N, C-alpha and C positions, 0 to 999 in steps of 0.2 A: 511510469516505467512498469505498471502492472501488467501481468501476463494476460493475453487473450484479448477478447473484446472488453473496452472499459466499462466500469460500474457507472451507471447514470442514475440520475434523479428526475422524476417528472416534476414540473412546476405544480402540478396539482397537489393540494394538501391531503395526505392519506392518513387514515386512522390506525392502520396496521403497517408493519414492515412487510412489504410484499415482493415477490418475483412476479413479473408479468410478461406475457408475450401476446401478440395478435396474430391470429391465424384464421383463415376464412372469414374475416370480416368480425371476428369476435375476440374479446379478451379472455385470456385464461390466466388464472392467478393461483399462487400458493402464498400461505402466511408463512413467514420465515423468522428464525432467531438472527438478528442482523449480523452480530459478530461472526457466527459461523456461515452465514451466507456470503459475506464478503470474503472470507478465507477460502471458501469452496470455490468461489468464482476465480479467485487468484491461483487455484491449483493445488491448495492444501489437501492432504489425504484425510478427508472427514466423511464419516458415514452420513449419508444423506438424511437419515432419519433424525440425526442431531441437528440438521439444518432447518427442518420443517417443523412448524406448530400444528401438526395434524396432518393426516395422510389423505387430504381431499384437494381436488382440483376445482376451482370456482370460476364461473363467469365474473361474478361480483362477490368478492369476500366479505365486503362491508355488509351487504344485504344477506349474505349466506346463500346465494344462488349457486348450487352445484352444477358443474359442467356435465353434460351427457356423455355416458360411457361410449355410446355409438359414435359421437363426433370425436372424441378423444382417439379411438381406434382408427377413424378415417384419417385424422390429421396428423397424429403421433405415431401411428403404426402400433399403438398399444393403449390398453385401458388401465394398465397397472400405473396407479398414481405416483409410485416412486420413479418409475421410468420416465413418465411425463414431466414430472417435477424436475428431474436432472436436465432435461431438454430446456425447460423454461429457465432454469438457473444459469445454463451455459450460453443460451442464445437470446434470452430476453433481457429486460431491465430489472435492476433491483431498485425498487422505490422505498425510500426510508421517511419515517416520520420526521417533522421539523425538529421535535425534541431530541431525537436520536442524532440527527445531523448536527445539531447545536453541541450535543455531548461530545461527538467526535472531534468537531472543530476546536473545542476548548482543550481537549486532550492533546491534540497536535500543537496547538498554541503553547501550552505548558512545556511540551518536549522540546519545541523550537527555541523557547526562551532559555531552557536549561542548556541546550547545545551552545547557544550564543554566548551565555554567561561562562561556560566552561572552556570554550575554544577561542573566543575572541577577546582583544585587549583594547584599551585606549592607547593609541601609538605614543602619546606624550607621556603618560604616567607608567605604561607598561602593566597596569593593573586591569582585571576585569571590570566591565561596567556593572553596576548594581542591577539586580533583577528589575527592580521597579523602573529604572531608567530605561531599560531594554523595552519593557512592557508600554512605557509611555511613548517611546519612539515609534513602536509599531502602530499605536493609535494615531500618532501625528502623520505617519506617511500612508494611513489608511490601507494597511497591509491586509490582503485577503489570504486566509489560510484554506488550502485545499484539504478538505476532511478525508479524501480518499488517498492522496499521496502521502508516502511517508514523511515524517519530519526531516529525516536526513536528506532526501532528495529535494526538499524545498529550501533548506537552511541557506544555501549559497546564493540563491536569487533574492532572499529576504535580507541578507546581510548587504547585498549591493543597494537594495532600497533604503536601508538604514543609514547608509554612508551620507545620504543627502542631508541628514539631520544629526548624524552622530559620528564623530571620530572613531573609526573602528577598524581593526587589522586582525587577520588570522593567520597563524602558522599552519602550513600544510606539509604533508609528506605524501611520497609516492611509494606504494607497495606492490610487490609482485607475489601473487599466489599460484602455486602449482597444485592442481586437484587430480587425485587418481581417477580412473575411468568410472568407477562405481558410483562416485559422488559428484562427477563433474557437472552433469546437467542440473541437479538441484542446487549446488553451490553457485553455478553461473547465474541461474535464474534469480537467486536471492541477491547477489552482488548487483546484478543489472538493475533491480529495483532500487538499490540503495546508493550506489556510487556512480561517478562519472568515469566510464572506462576510457582508457588511453590505448590499450592494445589488447587483443586476444588472440591466442593461437591454439588451435585444436590439433592434438596429435592424432596419428593413424589408429592408436589403440583406444581412442575416446577420451584420453585425458585432456585437460585444458590448462593453459597458463594465461593469466589475465593480469594486467598492469592498470592501477587506477590510482587517483589522487583523492585524498580526504583531509579534512581538518585534522591536525595533529592530536587533538583532544578526543576524536571519535575513534582512535586506534583500538582501545580496550573493548568498546562495544562491538566494533566490527570483527576483532579477533574472536571474541566470545561467540558471535553468530557463525563465524567460519568453522570454529572448532565444533559447534553444536551440529551443523550440517554434515561435517566430514568426519565426525567422531575423533578429532584431533589429528587426523592423517595428513592434512594439508601442510605444505611447506610455505612459509610466509617470510618474505625477505623486505626489508626496507631498502629500497633503491636510492631515495634522496629525500632531503628535507628542504622545503621551500619556506623562507621566512617572509613575514610582513607582506602577505598577499591580500 
């Protein structure tokens, strides 16, 4: 559910975290700070200088071969490395080191296990499954964690997979959020990445009303994010609660 063109990783093992694009038969690369590069790609308001590890455009960053200013001007309509880097980040691929991808995946795994532990129960005992039991079940079903998708948008499919080896049920609730025009697009983009929309209605003034379903235990996290984006101005209503889903 990420905004814009998806972040992707080349199968090639890279020594740096890079953003790369191919133009005119050549690669053009910048070395990036991975967390900021991913956030920038998803539309976060970050100064591009905070994304780059040096203001140089390379043909090959690993070998330190710097791109020609004349070719940058010809292909990108600018030789300004910051302007060229912005194009590379928005239109090219972000290539991450194996170590960094493993780190992201482990962080998402921990968050997913925490969400399941807090939101799901054994339908027989009505108690949460222990963390270790959930972790072992993930291994048993050979569950793959997407390092780029949020934990929230993966957890529902993962719970479905776990049901093949673990008795598990989740209580859900349906929320309706009314957002004022000034924060509507930012709030909508955030929710679109995190939840499964059931309905959305845009008003003529630019406001938006969205209805979505979440695990009941995620309510506090979702409310915190909505309040952060809207500065507490959004109107949130619990439409219904769905048990034992």
